C-alpha positions in Angstrom: 128.1 145.4 30.3 128.9 145.3 34.1 126.7 143.3 36.3 126.4 143.4 40.0 127.1 140.3 41.9 123.2 140.0 42.5 122.5 140.2 38.8 125.1 137.7 38.1 123.6 135.3 40.7 120.2 135.8 39.2 121.5 135.2 35.6 123.2 131.9 36.8 120.0 130.8 38.5 117.8 131.6 35.4 120.4 129.9 33.0 120.6 126.8 35.3 116.7 126.7 35.3 116.3 126.9 31.5 119.0 124.1 31.1 117.2 121.8 33.6 113.9 122.5 31.9 115.3 121.6 28.6 116.8 118.3 30.0 113.3 117.5 31.5 111.6 118.0 28.0 114.4 115.7 26.2 113.9 113.1 29.0 110.1 113.1 28.2 110.7 112.9 24.6 113.3 110.0 24.9 110.8 108.0 27.1 107.6 108.5 25.0 108.7 108.3 21.3 108.1 104.8 19.8 111.3 103.0 19.0 111.9 102.8 15.2 112.7 99.4 13.7 116.6 100.1 13.5 116.9 100.2 17.2 118.1 97.1 19.0 116.0 95.1 21.4 118.5 96.0 24.3 116.5 99.5 24.3 113.8 97.9 26.0 116.0 96.6 28.9 115.1 97.9 32.4 118.3 98.8 34.3 120.7 101.4 35.1 121.6 103.8 32.2 124.0 106.7 31.9 121.9 109.6 30.6 124.2 112.5 29.2 122.8 115.8 28.1 124.9 117.9 25.8 123.9 121.4 24.9 126.1 121.4 21.8 125.1 119.6 20.0 121.6 119.6 21.7 121.3 115.9 22.4 120.3 113.4 25.1 122.1 110.3 25.1 121.4 107.0 26.9 124.3 104.5 27.3 123.7 101.1 29.0 122.0 99.1 30.2 124.0 98.1 33.4 122.9 95.7 35.8 124.2 97.7 38.9 124.6 101.3 39.7 128.4 100.6 40.4 128.9 99.4 36.7 127.2 102.6 35.4 129.2 104.8 37.5 132.5 103.0 36.6 131.7 103.4 32.9 130.4 107.1 32.7 133.8 108.6 32.5 134.6 106.8 29.1 131.4 107.9 27.5 132.0 111.5 28.6 135.5 111.6 27.3 134.3 110.3 23.9 131.6 113.0 23.7 134.3 115.6 24.6 136.5 114.3 22.0 133.9 114.6 19.4 133.3 118.3 20.5 130.4 118.2 22.8 130.1 121.0 25.1 128.0 121.8 28.4 127.9 118.0 29.3 125.6 116.9 32.2 125.5 113.3 33.5 123.0 111.5 35.5 122.5 107.7 36.3 118.9 106.6 35.8 117.1 103.5 36.6 114.8 103.5 33.6 113.8 101.9 30.3 114.5 104.5 27.6 112.6 104.1 24.3 115.2 105.9 22.2 119.0 106.0 22.9 119.5 109.3 21.3 117.4 112.4 21.0 118.8 115.4 19.1 117.3 118.8 18.2 
C-alpha cells in the first residue's frame, strides 16, 4: 500500500501517541500495585530510577535507585544493552525521580 507523505506523518503521530499512552498506563500500574513479599525493601527508596519501557516484551522496568541524576545517566546504557541482548525491542528510556512500588510490570 502506498501512503502519501501526509498519511505517513499521521500514522507516525498516531503510533507515537499510542506508545506514550501505553507507557503512561504502565507507569500508573507500576506505582500503584502493592509490593509483594518477594520484593526487596530497596523498592521503597526514593531516588533516581532508570525507567525502561519495551514493546516486545511488553514490559516496564525500573532500575535503581541512584542518589544522583548523573549516576543514573551513566548507568542507563548498560541496562539497555542487557535488554537488547535478551531480545527486547522498541526500547524507550526515561530517568525518573520517583519511588516505584514494583520493579517490573509485564503484560
